[in-house]
N, C-alpha and C positions, 0 to 999 in steps of 0.2 A: 571574708572572701570565699568564693566558691573554689572547689577542688579541681575543676577541669583542667586549668592551665598547668598546675603542678604535675598532674598525671601525664598530660601530653608531653611536657618538657622532659620528664623523667623517662618516658618511653623512648623519646628521640635520642637522649643521651645514651641509654642502654643499647639502642640499635647501633649507634656510632661506635661504642666500645666493642661490640661483637665484630663490627666491620674492621676496625683497626686490628683486632686479634687475628682475623682470618688473613689479612694482608701480610702478616708476619710469616705465613706459611709460604716459603719460597719454592718454586718448582725446581726439581733437580735437573742437571744438565744432561744426564743420561736417559736412556729409554728402557732400562730394565728394572725389575723389582729390586734388585740389589742396590740401585741408585737411590731408592727411597729409605734405606736403612739409616743413613746419617740423620734423617729427619725424624726418627722415631721419638726422641725425647721432646723435640719441638711439638710434634703432633700430640703426644700424651699430655704435655702441659696445656696445650690448646683445648683439648677435650675436657680436662678438669676445670679449666677456667670458664669454658663455655657453659658447663653445668652450673658452676657457681653464679655466673651472671644470670642464667636462666632461673635459678632458685631465688635470687634477689628480685628479679622482675616479677616472678610469680607471687612471692610473699608481699611485695610492695603493692601489687594489684589487689591481692586479697585484703590487705590492711585498709586500703583506701575504699574498699567496698562499704565499710562501716564508718567512714569519715564523712561528716556532713559539711564541715567548713575548715578553713585554714587561716592562720594568722602569720605575722612576720616571723615569729619564733619557729613555726613549722616550716616556712619557706627556707630559713637558714639551716635548720636541721636537715632538711631534704638535700640542700646544696652540699652540706658536709658529707652526707652519704654518697652523693654523686661524685664528689671529689675523690673519695677513697675508691669507689668503683672504677673511676677513670684511671687509677694507678694499676689496675689488674693487668692491662696489656703489657705495660713495661715489666712488671714483675714476672709475668708469664714468659715473655720473650727472653729475659735474662736467665731464668731458671731452665728453660728448654734449650737455649743455645749452649749452656754450660753443663748440660747433662745432669741436672739435679745435684750440683756440688753444694757444699755447706752454706756459704754466704748467700747465694741466690735463693736457695730453699728457705733459709731463715728470713730473708726479706719478703719472700712470697707469703710466709706465715704471718709476718708482721702486717702486711697489707690486708690479709684475710681477717686478722684480729681487729684492725682499725675499721674495716667494713662492718664487722659484727658490733663493735662499740657504737659506730655511727648509726646503725639500724636500731640499736637499743635506745639510743638517745632520741631518735625520731619517734619511736613508739611511745617512749615516756612523755615526750612533749605533746604528742597527740592525745594521750590519756589525760594529761593535765588539762589540755584545752577542751576536751569533751566531757570530763568529769569521771570520778571513780565508779559511778554506776552506769557508765555508757556501755554500749555493745562492745566497743573496742576493749575496754578495760576487762569486761567479763570474758571476752574471747582470749585475750592474752594470758589471763590468770597469773600464775607464778613464772611462766615462761621457762619451764624446765629445760626444753631443748636449747633455748638461747644460752642458758647458763652452762650447759654441757659443752656447747660449741666454743664459748669463750675459754673455758678450761682447756679444751683440746688444743686450741691455737696457742695458748700460753705455754703449754707443755711442748708443742711441736717446734717452737722457735729455738730453744736451746738444744733440743734433740737433733736438730739439723747438723750440729757440730759433733754429735756422737755418731749418728748414722742417719743419713738423709732418708732412708726408706722408712724409718720410724715416723718421721715427719710426714712423708707421703701417705703412709697408712692412716695417720690421724686426719689428714686433709680429706682423704677418701671417706673415712668414717663419718665425718661431719657432713659431707655431701650426701652420703646415703641417708643420714638422719633426716635431711630436709628434702630429699629427692621426691618423695611423695608429698604433694601439696598439703600445706597446713590446713587441716580440717577444722581447727578450733573456730575460725571465723565463720565458715560455712555452717557449722553446727549451731552457733549462736544466732545466725540469721534465720536458720530453719526453725529454731525454737521460738524466735520472735514472731515469725509468720504464723505458727500454730496457735500461739496464745492470743 
């Protein structure tokens, strides 16, 4: 099967996820800056989640630049990823509304962990489908950043019950790791064009 429909569907779902998150930002009833202060945690959780959804969209787009075809396993793995991405608005709202208290922060970390696992599964299935010598396989390599991200999420979940700011710092650290678009795929495409 061609990859166009999976890309279009994924883009649509990610756009809806961002729309749902922004709709959770409720307008305050007052007209002063002071009236915005109760929304600080909601806004901070929204910004972090927006960045995460953007990172997944960016990396998904890059990964599919070197994908030629998809099969049923790829479709299901992509739906698995989209399911966990669709949980981000719920976890974001709960964490923001409760001012980053332990249980909501731990759930947020769990959702991020499941997103990372789902993305890893998708990339592994794509590599298997395209072969170990494919552009995708060469671009992903050992996926050091992916492994570091998984470790940070695993550490962040129990840390939420020690001090939520430790978890928050780990979430921000992972976002910073991925904020600059992943150059591995662009590098492999460029090397392929040169040779």
